[in-house]
SEGURO-932383 format. One record per residue (C-alpha): residue in three letters; x, y, z. Coordinates in steps of 0.02 Angstrom, whole numbers, plus 50000, padded with zeros to 5 digits. Layout:
! residues N
+-----+-------+-------+-------+
|  aa |    xx |    yy |    zz |
+-----+-------+-------+-------+
| ALA |     X |     Y |     Z |
...
+-----+-------+-------+-------+
This chain:
! residues 82
+-----+-------+-------+-------+
|  aa |    xx |    yy |    zz |
+-----+-------+-------+-------+
| MET | 53958 | 52208 | 56298 |
| GLU | 53826 | 52339 | 56278 |
| GLU | 53904 | 52452 | 56392 |
| ASN | 54058 | 52458 | 56302 |
| LYS | 53964 | 52498 | 56147 |
| ASP | 53875 | 52654 | 56252 |
| LEU | 54044 | 52702 | 56294 |
| ASP | 54117 | 52696 | 56142 |
| LEU | 53967 | 52792 | 56100 |
| ARG | 53969 | 52936 | 56190 |
| ALA | 54174 | 52947 | 56181 |
| GLU | 54110 | 52971 | 55991 |
| GLU | 53995 | 53072 | 56051 |
| LEU | 54087 | 53197 | 56133 |
| ALA | 54244 | 53191 | 56020 |
| LEU | 54126 | 53258 | 55891 |
| LYS | 54056 | 53412 | 56015 |
| GLU | 54228 | 53449 | 56055 |
| GLU | 54307 | 53456 | 55884 |
| GLU | 54158 | 53562 | 55852 |
| LEU | 54162 | 53659 | 56015 |
| MET | 54352 | 53698 | 55934 |
| LYS | 54303 | 53774 | 55766 |
| ARG | 54175 | 53887 | 55864 |
| VAL | 54315 | 53948 | 55979 |
| GLU | 54424 | 53978 | 55803 |
| GLU | 54293 | 54064 | 55721 |
| LEU | 54274 | 54180 | 55886 |
| ASN | 54456 | 54222 | 55876 |
| LYS | 54459 | 54261 | 55714 |
| LYS | 54295 | 54376 | 55752 |
| GLU | 54373 | 54486 | 55902 |
| GLU | 54545 | 54470 | 55821 |
| LYS | 54454 | 54562 | 55661 |
| LEU | 54349 | 54709 | 55771 |
| ASN | 54512 | 54741 | 55871 |
| LYS | 54589 | 54762 | 55697 |
| ILE | 54444 | 54896 | 55668 |
| GLU | 54444 | 54972 | 55824 |
| ALA | 54622 | 55012 | 55808 |
| LYS | 54594 | 55092 | 55680 |
| PHE | 54441 | 55186 | 55756 |
| VAL | 54571 | 55239 | 55899 |
| GLY | 54716 | 55299 | 55788 |
| ALA | 54589 | 55394 | 55666 |
| LYS | 54526 | 55495 | 55811 |
| HIS | 54705 | 55539 | 55881 |
| SER | 54767 | 55559 | 55725 |
| ILE | 54636 | 55709 | 55697 |
| TYR | 54634 | 55767 | 55860 |
| GLN | 54835 | 55757 | 55861 |
| HIS | 54844 | 55929 | 55747 |
| ILE | 54716 | 56015 | 55864 |
| ASP | 54794 | 56080 | 56039 |
| VAL | 54677 | 56031 | 56178 |
| SER | 54618 | 55883 | 56267 |
| LEU | 54537 | 55738 | 56211 |
| SER | 54414 | 55735 | 56317 |
| THR | 54371 | 55925 | 56272 |
| MET | 54380 | 55873 | 56066 |
| ASP | 54253 | 55751 | 56120 |
| LYS | 54135 | 55859 | 56199 |
| VAL | 54158 | 56003 | 56061 |
| VAL | 54123 | 55852 | 55910 |
| SER | 53978 | 55788 | 56035 |
| ALA | 53900 | 55997 | 56038 |
| ILE | 53918 | 56012 | 55858 |
| ALA | 53824 | 55834 | 55786 |
| ILE | 53690 | 55889 | 55909 |
| VAL | 53673 | 56069 | 55857 |
| LEU | 53697 | 55962 | 55664 |
| VAL | 53542 | 55871 | 55738 |
| ALA | 53443 | 56031 | 55785 |
| VAL | 53452 | 56102 | 55633 |
| ILE | 53395 | 55968 | 55544 |
| ILE | 53264 | 55947 | 55632 |
| TYR | 53200 | 56151 | 55625 |
| ALA | 53221 | 56114 | 55435 |
| VAL | 53085 | 55976 | 55429 |
| ILE | 52966 | 56043 | 55559 |
| ALA | 53000 | 56226 | 55451 |
| LYS | 52978 | 56139 | 55290 |
+-----+-------+-------+-------+
């Protein structure tokens, strides 16, 4: 009798844990879907901007990186010169 009660308690605990895990999986799937949508928007925006300029994507990435580096250098120079 006591063993049956212990088994019933364990089965209930396992069922509760399984339900909790299923909720977590569902939440993670929702978050992953949201992140995928955001990533798709970003990549789409990047390609739509680059399609107007006739250079490769990697070349444009290098140009944007160089401009960002120059901008940071100018800001640092302005702070130091102040």
